[in-house]
NUMAR-701074 format. One line per field, with one value per residue: x, y, z of N, C-alpha, C, O in turn; residue in three letters; residue number from 0. Coordinates in nm, 3 decimals, always signed. Layout:
! NUMAR-701074
nx: X ...
ny: Y ...
nz: Z ...
cax: X ...
cay: Y ...
caz: Z ...
cx: X ...
cy: Y ...
cz: Z ...
ox: X ...
oy: Y ...
oz: Z ...
rest: ALA ...
nr: NUM ...
***
This chain:
! NUMAR-701074
nx: -6.903 -6.939 -6.892 -6.707 -6.469 -6.400 -6.178 -6.154 -5.994 -5.852 -6.024 -6.363 -6.551 -6.870 -7.047 -7.328 -7.609 -7.929 -8.124 -7.938 -7.822 -7.950 -7.866 -7.591 -7.592 -7.708 -7.520 -7.291 -7.379 -7.403 -7.138 -7.012 -7.159 -7.126 -6.852 -6.713 -6.584 -6.465 -6.688 -6.820 -7.084 -7.191 -7.329 -7.246 -7.172 -7.112 -6.891 -6.645 -6.626 -6.622 -6.590 -6.362 -6.149 -6.089 -6.014 -5.760 -5.452 -5.483 -5.734 -6.069 -6.299 -6.621 -6.835 -7.168 -7.319 -7.424 -7.202 -7.063 -6.939 -6.854 -6.838 -6.650 -6.425 -6.396 -6.330 -6.085 -5.933 -5.939 -5.796 -5.549 -5.459 -5.410 -5.622 -5.834 -6.044 -6.365 -6.608 -6.931
ny: -1.159 -1.482 -1.726 -1.661 -1.657 -1.913 -2.166 -2.450 -2.751 -3.056 -3.349 -3.296 -3.240 -3.202 -3.084 -3.107 -3.048 -3.144 -2.909 -2.818 -3.037 -3.134 -2.925 -2.967 -3.214 -3.146 -2.959 -3.121 -3.283 -3.094 -2.998 -3.227 -3.273 -3.033 -2.962 -3.197 -3.274 -3.473 -3.525 -3.543 -3.597 -3.551 -3.592 -3.361 -3.467 -3.729 -3.720 -3.713 -3.972 -4.124 -4.011 -3.853 -4.029 -4.101 -3.869 -3.662 -3.482 -3.147 -3.173 -3.039 -2.924 -2.830 -2.675 -2.647 -2.478 -2.299 -2.081 -2.213 -2.324 -2.594 -2.635 -2.440 -2.536 -2.780 -2.696 -2.574 -2.796 -2.959 -2.802 -2.810 -3.064 -3.042 -3.006 -2.817 -2.639 -2.494 -2.283 -2.207
nz: +4.769 +4.899 +4.759 +4.564 +4.700 +4.766 +4.705 +4.533 +4.590 +4.487 +4.603 +4.707 +4.997 +5.114 +5.381 +5.598 +5.819 +5.945 +5.817 +5.633 +5.517 +5.277 +5.111 +5.101 +4.969 +4.720 +4.634 +4.603 +4.394 +4.188 +4.164 +4.072 +3.837 +3.681 +3.694 +3.699 +3.921 +4.190 +4.435 +4.759 +4.994 +5.329 +5.660 +5.915 +6.168 +6.102 +5.937 +6.076 +6.156 +5.932 +5.648 +5.688 +5.701 +5.443 +5.331 +5.196 +5.238 +5.142 +5.027 +4.994 +5.233 +5.282 +5.496 +5.555 +5.765 +6.057 +6.240 +6.526 +6.845 +6.819 +6.535 +6.461 +6.596 +6.466 +6.203 +6.258 +6.348 +6.117 +5.938 +6.062 +5.998 +5.734 +5.555 +5.338 +5.486 +5.508 +5.642 +5.578
cax: -6.977 -6.864 -6.852 -6.589 -6.352 -6.374 -6.091 -6.170 -5.873 -5.860 -6.158 -6.444 -6.647 -6.968 -7.108 -7.444 -7.693 -8.072 -8.172 -7.831 -7.778 -7.990 -7.781 -7.465 -7.620 -7.728 -7.391 -7.205 -7.431 -7.371 -6.993 -6.982 -7.224 -7.074 -6.706 -6.653 -6.505 -6.505 -6.753 -6.890 -7.165 -7.214 -7.371 -7.128 -7.132 -7.062 -6.765 -6.531 -6.625 -6.619 -6.527 -6.231 -6.047 -6.050 -5.968 -5.615 -5.400 -5.515 -5.875 -6.153 -6.416 -6.709 -6.936 -7.285 -7.384 -7.390 -7.083 -7.080 -6.814 -6.817 -6.798 -6.526 -6.318 -6.381 -6.255 -5.947 -5.869 -5.922 -5.686 -5.424 -5.414 -5.383 -5.740 -5.882 -6.175 -6.437 -6.739 -7.016
cay: -1.284 -1.591 -1.829 -1.617 -1.676 -2.055 -2.230 -2.594 -2.828 -3.202 -3.398 -3.202 -3.297 -3.103 -3.132 -3.033 -3.108 -3.116 -2.831 -2.793 -3.161 -3.135 -2.828 -3.037 -3.316 -3.077 -2.900 -3.229 -3.323 -2.988 -2.997 -3.343 -3.254 -2.919 -2.954 -3.330 -3.284 -3.576 -3.455 -3.631 -3.523 -3.625 -3.514 -3.312 -3.558 -3.854 -3.700 -3.747 -4.117 -4.194 -3.939 -3.801 -4.131 -4.109 -3.736 -3.650 -3.347 -3.061 -3.184 -2.929 -2.958 -2.714 -2.702 -2.561 -2.473 -2.174 -2.085 -2.242 -2.371 -2.723 -2.621 -2.363 -2.627 -2.877 -2.629 -2.556 -2.928 -3.004 -2.723 -2.859 -3.186 -3.011 -2.996 -2.683 -2.639 -2.367 -2.280 -2.106
caz: +4.762 +4.961 +4.662 +4.491 +4.785 +4.786 +4.606 +4.544 +4.562 +4.495 +4.633 +4.784 +5.091 +5.155 +5.505 +5.647 +5.921 +5.939 +5.702 +5.535 +5.454 +5.135 +5.040 +5.077 +4.869 +4.593 +4.597 +4.554 +4.262 +4.092 +4.141 +3.988 +3.708 +3.605 +3.692 +3.697 +4.044 +4.285 +4.546 +4.854 +5.092 +5.454 +5.777 +5.986 +6.276 +6.045 +5.865 +6.162 +6.176 +5.805 +5.537 +5.726 +5.681 +5.301 +5.290 +5.187 +5.253 +5.029 +4.990 +5.040 +5.314 +5.295 +5.599 +5.543 +5.897 +6.128 +6.325 +6.668 +6.905 +6.761 +6.395 +6.456 +6.638 +6.358 +6.096 +6.308 +6.348 +5.979 +5.881 +6.122 +5.930 +5.594 +5.470 +5.308 +5.550 +5.493 +5.708 +5.513
cx: -6.887 -6.811 -6.727 -6.461 -6.313 -6.290 -6.098 -6.041 -5.903 -6.004 -6.231 -6.542 -6.740 -7.045 -7.225 -7.516 -7.838 -8.113 -8.065 -7.779 -7.823 -7.909 -7.648 -7.481 -7.632 -7.596 -7.296 -7.249 -7.392 -7.221 -6.954 -7.035 -7.155 -6.922 -6.637 -6.566 -6.556 -6.560 -6.833 -6.974 -7.191 -7.274 -7.245 -7.080 -7.076 -6.925 -6.645 -6.521 -6.606 -6.536 -6.387 -6.119 -6.010 -6.008 -5.815 -5.575 -5.428 -5.659 -5.954 -6.272 -6.497 -6.821 -7.048 -7.360 -7.341 -7.265 -7.124 -6.948 -6.764 -6.765 -6.669 -6.407 -6.291 -6.298 -6.108 -5.871 -5.844 -5.808 -5.551 -5.370 -5.402 -5.501 -5.780 -6.026 -6.237 -6.573 -6.821 -7.155
cy: -1.398 -1.691 -1.789 -1.642 -1.822 -2.109 -2.381 -2.663 -2.976 -3.250 -3.297 -3.280 -3.184 -3.159 -3.044 -3.112 -3.070 -3.041 -2.810 -2.921 -3.170 -3.036 -2.894 -3.142 -3.253 -3.018 -3.004 -3.272 -3.221 -2.981 -3.112 -3.322 -3.147 -2.919 -3.090 -3.356 -3.399 -3.506 -3.555 -3.544 -3.613 -3.532 -3.478 -3.414 -3.690 -3.840 -3.743 -3.897 -4.194 -4.119 -3.890 -3.900 -4.154 -3.973 -3.732 -3.504 -3.267 -3.072 -3.068 -2.983 -2.831 -2.752 -2.599 -2.562 -2.345 -2.193 -2.114 -2.301 -2.500 -2.708 -2.542 -2.450 -2.731 -2.818 -2.615 -2.689 -2.980 -2.929 -2.770 -2.982 -3.167 -3.008 -2.850 -2.674 -2.500 -2.381 -2.169 -2.106
cz: +4.812 +4.859 +4.585 +4.569 +4.801 +4.671 +4.629 +4.502 +4.578 +4.516 +4.719 +4.870 +5.133 +5.273 +5.546 +5.754 +5.894 +5.812 +5.596 +5.469 +5.308 +5.051 +5.005 +4.967 +4.730 +4.543 +4.541 +4.414 +4.156 +4.063 +4.048 +3.846 +3.623 +3.590 +3.679 +3.819 +4.130 +4.409 +4.629 +4.946 +5.212 +5.558 +5.854 +6.089 +6.223 +5.981 +5.948 +6.187 +6.045 +5.700 +5.565 +5.692 +5.535 +5.247 +5.293 +5.198 +5.125 +4.981 +5.052 +5.117 +5.333 +5.390 +5.586 +5.676 +5.966 +6.213 +6.469 +6.717 +6.839 +6.618 +6.379 +6.495 +6.529 +6.244 +6.136 +6.301 +6.207 +5.911 +5.935 +6.050 +5.779 +5.500 +5.453 +5.359 +5.547 +5.560 +5.644 +5.572
ox: -6.772 -6.697 -6.649 -6.353 -6.202 -6.328 -6.053 -5.987 -5.972 -6.096 -6.170 -6.607 -6.694 -7.102 -7.220 -7.487 -7.863 -8.135 -8.098 -7.699 -7.744 -7.886 -7.597 -7.394 -7.573 -7.564 -7.227 -7.165 -7.354 -7.182 -6.872 -6.965 -7.129 -6.870 -6.518 -6.484 -6.677 -6.488 -6.904 -6.939 -7.210 -7.269 -7.149 -6.961 -6.999 -6.850 -6.552 -6.417 -6.577 -6.425 -6.302 -6.008 -5.911 -5.970 -5.751 -5.654 -5.402 -5.703 -5.910 -6.339 -6.449 -6.893 -7.026 -7.454 -7.235 -7.229 -7.211 -6.856 -6.646 -6.660 -6.588 -6.300 -6.176 -6.206 -6.019 -5.757 -5.739 -5.732 -5.451 -5.248 -5.386 -5.483 -5.760 -6.120 -6.171 -6.645 -6.785 -7.240
oy: -1.408 -1.735 -1.876 -1.649 -1.851 -2.099 -2.431 -2.637 -3.017 -3.197 -3.221 -3.374 -3.081 -3.268 -2.922 -3.230 -2.971 -3.104 -2.786 -2.913 -3.209 -3.060 -2.878 -3.156 -3.302 -3.027 -2.979 -3.295 -3.258 -2.960 -3.095 -3.348 -3.170 -2.880 -3.097 -3.448 -3.419 -3.435 -3.640 -3.429 -3.734 -3.410 -3.555 -3.444 -3.756 -3.938 -3.804 -3.945 -4.314 -4.160 -3.887 -3.860 -4.220 -3.962 -3.792 -3.414 -3.314 -2.988 -3.007 -3.077 -2.734 -2.850 -2.480 -2.639 -2.289 -2.304 -2.047 -2.326 -2.513 -2.761 -2.573 -2.440 -2.767 -2.882 -2.642 -2.693 -3.039 -2.988 -2.769 -3.001 -3.264 -3.006 -2.769 -2.699 -2.400 -2.478 -2.051 -2.028
oz: +4.771 +4.870 +4.545 +4.509 +4.845 +4.554 +4.732 +4.395 +4.672 +4.453 +4.794 +4.824 +5.183 +5.266 +5.530 +5.777 +5.826 +5.709 +5.480 +5.376 +5.222 +4.932 +4.894 +4.881 +4.634 +4.424 +4.441 +4.327 +4.045 +3.948 +3.958 +3.748 +3.505 +3.486 +3.651 +3.819 +4.142 +4.478 +4.575 +4.972 +5.199 +5.545 +5.859 +6.096 +6.294 +5.972 +5.895 +6.235 +6.046 +5.669 +5.476 +5.659 +5.506 +5.131 +5.380 +5.170 +5.014 +4.903 +5.149 +5.073 +5.392 +5.367 +5.605 +5.694 +5.936 +6.252 +6.525 +6.638 +6.808 +6.585 +6.292 +6.435 +6.504 +6.193 +6.056 +6.255 +6.180 +5.834 +5.863 +6.042 +5.704 +5.378 +5.543 +5.284 +5.578 +5.537 +5.653 +5.530
rest: UNK UNK UNK UNK UNK UNK UNK UNK UNK UNK UNK UNK UNK UNK UNK UNK UNK UNK UNK UNK UNK UNK UNK UNK UNK UNK UNK UNK UNK UNK UNK UNK UNK UNK UNK UNK UNK UNK UNK UNK UNK UNK UNK UNK UNK UNK UNK UNK UNK UNK UNK UNK UNK UNK UNK UNK UNK UNK UNK UNK UNK UNK UNK UNK UNK UNK UNK UNK UNK UNK UNK UNK UNK UNK UNK UNK UNK UNK UNK UNK UNK UNK UNK UNK UNK UNK UNK UNK
nr: 0 1 2 3 4 5 6 7 8 9 10 11 12 13 14 15 16 17 18 19 20 21 22 23 24 25 26 27 28 29 30 31 32 33 34 35 36 37 38 39 40 41 42 43 44 45 46 47 48 49 50 51 52 53 54 55 56 57 58 59 60 61 62 63 64 65 66 67 68 69 70 71 72 73 74 75 76 77 78 79 80 81 82 83 84 85 86 87
***
C-alpha cells in the first residue's frame, strides 16, 4: 500500500490539479484534523510560484497526479533542494 511508504516530515504541502485538487484539499484537512500537522494545499502549477517560497528543507510535498514528464521533473527538482517530494 502506497500510504504505508509515505513518511511525513515537518510541514506538508499537498498538490493537485483539476480532479485531484479536491483530494489535496481534503487530505490537508484530514492531516490537520487528525494529526495536528501543518498542511497546505495548492494547485500544482501554483506551488512553484507561491508555496515553494515558504517550504523549508525537509518539508514534505505530496503530488496527487499521474506521472508525466512535468511532474517527474518537478519531483526531481524539489528533491534537489531538500524537500521530501512524493508523486502518488
